[in-house]
C-alpha positions as a LaTeX table, in Angstrom:
\begin{tabular}{lrrr}
\hline
Residue & $x$ (\AA) & $y$ (\AA) & $z$ (\AA) \\
\hline
Unk1 & 7.23 & 9.88 & $-11.29$ \\
Unk2 & 7.03 & 13.46 & $-12.36$ \\
Unk3 & 7.79 & 16.46 & $-10.13$ \\
Unk4 & 4.26 & 17.77 & $-10.77$ \\
Unk5 & 2.84 & 14.49 & $-9.46$ \\
Unk6 & 4.72 & 14.74 & $-6.20$ \\
Unk7 & 3.60 & 18.35 & $-5.80$ \\
Unk8 & $-0.01$ & 17.36 & $-6.54$ \\
Unk9 & 0.18 & 14.42 & $-4.07$ \\
Unk10 & 1.37 & 16.76 & $-1.34$ \\
Unk11 & $-1.43$ & 19.18 & $-2.23$ \\
Unk12 & $-4.06$ & 16.38 & $-1.88$ \\
Unk13 & $-2.83$ & 15.73 & 1.64 \\
Unk14 & $-2.36$ & 19.43 & 2.45 \\
Unk15 & 1.35 & 18.84 & 3.08 \\
Unk16 & 4.11 & 21.39 & 2.71 \\
Unk17 & 7.55 & 20.24 & 1.65 \\
Unk18 & 8.48 & 20.34 & 5.31 \\
Unk19 & 5.48 & 18.15 & 6.25 \\
Unk20 & 6.33 & 15.60 & 3.58 \\
Unk21 & 9.99 & 15.59 & 4.64 \\
Unk22 & 8.99 & 14.87 & 8.23 \\
Unk23 & 6.67 & 12.03 & 7.24 \\
Unk24 & 8.97 & 10.42 & 4.63 \\
Unk25 & 12.37 & 10.86 & 6.19 \\
Unk26 & 13.64 & 12.79 & 3.15 \\
Unk27 & 15.38 & 16.01 & 4.07 \\
Unk28 & 13.81 & 19.38 & 3.36 \\
Unk29 & 16.74 & 20.47 & 1.20 \\
Unk30 & 16.38 & 17.27 & $-0.86$ \\
Unk31 & 12.64 & 17.89 & $-1.23$ \\
Unk32 & 13.30 & 21.42 & $-2.48$ \\
Unk33 & 15.94 & 20.22 & $-4.90$ \\
Unk34 & 13.99 & 17.32 & $-6.40$ \\
Unk35 & 10.75 & 19.34 & $-6.80$ \\
Unk36 & 12.42 & 22.32 & $-8.43$ \\
Unk37 & 11.46 & 22.86 & $-12.06$ \\
Unk38 & 9.59 & 20.37 & $-14.16$ \\
Unk39 & 10.11 & 16.86 & $-15.50$ \\
Unk40 & 10.93 & 13.57 & $-13.87$ \\
Unk41 & 12.00 & 13.31 & $-10.27$ \\
Unk42 & 15.74 & 12.83 & $-10.04$ \\
Unk43 & 17.05 & 11.46 & $-6.78$ \\
Unk44 & 18.88 & 8.45 & $-5.41$ \\
Unk45 & 17.06 & 5.10 & $-5.44$ \\
Unk46 & 16.82 & 5.32 & $-1.63$ \\
Unk47 & 15.11 & 8.70 & $-1.71$ \\
Unk48 & 12.77 & 7.66 & $-4.52$ \\
Unk49 & 11.87 & 4.52 & $-2.52$ \\
Unk50 & 11.08 & 6.61 & 0.58 \\
Unk51 & 8.87 & 8.88 & $-1.50$ \\
Unk52 & 6.97 & 6.03 & $-3.10$ \\
Unk53 & 6.42 & 4.18 & 0.15 \\
Unk54 & 5.23 & 7.32 & 1.92 \\
Unk55 & 2.74 & 8.05 & $-0.82$ \\
Unk56 & 1.52 & 4.45 & $-0.87$ \\
Unk57 & 1.09 & 4.28 & 2.91 \\
Unk58 & $-0.89$ & 7.54 & 2.91 \\
Unk59 & $-3.23$ & 6.43 & 0.14 \\
Unk60 & $-1.79$ & 8.28 & $-2.80$ \\
Unk61 & $-1.72$ & 6.53 & $-6.11$ \\
Unk62 & 0.64 & 7.84 & $-8.80$ \\
Unk63 & $-0.85$ & 7.22 & $-12.28$ \\
Unk64 & 1.65 & 6.59 & $-14.99$ \\
Unk65 & 1.28 & 8.09 & $-18.46$ \\
Unk66 & $-1.63$ & 6.68 & $-20.42$ \\
Unk67 & $-1.92$ & 6.38 & $-24.22$ \\
Unk68 & $-2.41$ & 10.17 & $-24.49$ \\
Unk69 & 0.61 & 10.85 & $-22.28$ \\
Unk70 & $-1.52$ & 12.13 & $-19.40$ \\
Unk71 & $-0.34$ & 11.54 & $-15.87$ \\
Unk72 & $-2.23$ & 11.78 & $-12.61$ \\
Unk73 & $-2.45$ & 11.47 & $-8.87$ \\
Unk74 & $-5.32$ & 9.89 & $-6.97$ \\
Unk75 & $-6.22$ & 9.84 & $-3.27$ \\
Unk76 & $-7.56$ & 6.30 & $-2.66$ \\
Unk77 & $-11.08$ & 6.30 & $-1.24$ \\
Unk78 & $-11.97$ & 4.85 & 2.15 \\
Unk79 & $-14.22$ & 2.40 & 0.19 \\
Unk80 & $-11.03$ & 0.57 & $-0.74$ \\
Unk81 & $-10.91$ & $-0.55$ & 2.91 \\
Unk82 & $-13.88$ & $-2.77$ & 2.12 \\
Unk83 & $-11.62$ & $-4.80$ & $-0.13$ \\
Unk84 & $-9.58$ & $-5.84$ & 2.89 \\
Unk85 & $-12.67$ & $-7.13$ & 4.66 \\
Unk86 & $-13.72$ & $-9.10$ & 1.60 \\
Unk87 & $-10.18$ & $-10.51$ & 1.23 \\
Unk88 & $-10.13$ & $-11.50$ & 4.91 \\
Unk89 & $-13.46$ & $-13.32$ & 4.47 \\
Unk90 & $-12.16$ & $-15.19$ & 1.39 \\
Unk91 & $-8.99$ & $-16.14$ & 3.24 \\
Unk92 & $-11.03$ & $-17.48$ & 6.18 \\
Unk93 & $-13.14$ & $-19.60$ & 3.74 \\
Unk94 & $-9.99$ & $-20.90$ & 2.10 \\
Unk95 & $-8.52$ & $-21.78$ & 5.49 \\
Unk96 & $-11.67$ & $-23.65$ & 6.49 \\
Unk97 & $-11.65$ & $-25.62$ & 3.18 \\
Unk98 & $-8.01$ & $-26.54$ & 3.62 \\
Unk99 & $-8.58$ & $-27.67$ & 7.16 \\
Unk100 & $-11.55$ & $-29.80$ & 6.00 \\
Unk101 & $-9.39$ & $-31.30$ & 3.25 \\
Unk102 & $-6.71$ & $-32.14$ & 5.78 \\
Unk103 & $-9.22$ & $-33.92$ & 8.01 \\
Unk104 & $-10.56$ & $-35.81$ & 4.97 \\
Unk105 & $-7.14$ & $-36.87$ & 3.72 \\
Unk106 & $-5.86$ & $-37.95$ & 7.07 \\
Unk107 & $-2.25$ & $-39.08$ & 7.52 \\
Unk108 & $-1.39$ & $-39.37$ & 3.82 \\
Unk109 & 1.97 & $-37.64$ & 4.21 \\
Unk110 & 2.52 & $-36.13$ & 0.73 \\
Unk111 & $-0.98$ & $-34.61$ & 0.65 \\
Unk112 & $-0.85$ & $-33.65$ & 4.30 \\
Unk113 & 2.40 & $-31.73$ & 3.71 \\
Unk114 & 0.87 & $-29.88$ & 0.71 \\
Unk115 & $-2.26$ & $-28.95$ & 2.65 \\
Unk116 & $-0.23$ & $-27.80$ & 5.65 \\
Unk117 & 1.97 & $-25.63$ & 3.39 \\
Unk118 & $-1.20$ & $-24.12$ & 1.85 \\
Unk119 & $-2.60$ & $-23.44$ & 5.31 \\
Unk120 & 0.63 & $-21.70$ & 6.33 \\
Unk121 & 0.42 & $-19.57$ & 3.17 \\
Unk122 & $-3.21$ & $-18.62$ & 3.95 \\
Unk123 & $-2.29$ & $-17.74$ & 7.51 \\
Unk124 & 0.59 & $-15.49$ & 6.33 \\
Unk125 & $-1.76$ & $-13.83$ & 3.86 \\
Unk126 & $-4.33$ & $-13.29$ & 6.60 \\
Unk127 & $-1.73$ & $-11.63$ & 8.79 \\
Unk128 & $-0.50$ & $-9.41$ & 5.96 \\
Unk129 & $-4.08$ & $-8.48$ & 5.07 \\
Unk130 & $-4.97$ & $-7.71$ & 8.68 \\
Unk131 & $-1.86$ & $-5.49$ & 8.99 \\
Unk132 & $-2.64$ & $-3.68$ & 5.75 \\
Unk133 & $-6.29$ & $-3.22$ & 6.84 \\
Unk134 & $-5.16$ & $-1.78$ & 10.19 \\
Unk135 & $-2.71$ & 0.60 & 8.47 \\
Unk136 & $-5.42$ & 1.87 & 6.12 \\
Unk137 & $-7.90$ & 2.28 & 8.95 \\
Unk138 & $-5.34$ & 4.20 & 10.96 \\
Unk139 & $-4.58$ & 6.37 & 7.95 \\
Unk140 & $-8.26$ & 7.24 & 7.42 \\
Unk141 & $-8.67$ & 7.95 & 11.14 \\
Unk142 & $-5.83$ & 10.43 & 10.84 \\
Unk143 & $-7.34$ & 12.03 & 7.79 \\
Unk144 & $-10.60$ & 12.41 & 9.74 \\
Unk145 & $-8.74$ & 14.14 & 12.61 \\
Unk146 & $-7.17$ & 16.62 & 10.12 \\
Unk147 & $-10.59$ & 17.76 & 8.82 \\
\hline
\end{tabular}
């Protein structure tokens, strides 16, 4: 990630260095140091991880250099939330199909174990998707309050 990308990401959210520090858990002096000048961000892996996670949670996508060397920053649209709904629907359909397969197979232990493992995987994916959907919805609610 380039320093200019972090600065642009903050600008998209209307955050000062102090605001970003408060949200990310990165100290203000560290923010000032790593954003000074131009070029790549230079910080400890822990600080870089905090920055990346904060940007991701708040709907900022850092675009890596393309064939022309161009870089970018994008605020993810609220329409992306629709993807979570679609995923949840697909997971529910998969869960129903697996449950029907389990009823059809009956007590055949090898197949039953595989279907049960698949059901557990679908349930974990549903929980993760629901959590991600809630986080995105909360984020967009906060953005709406800022306007």
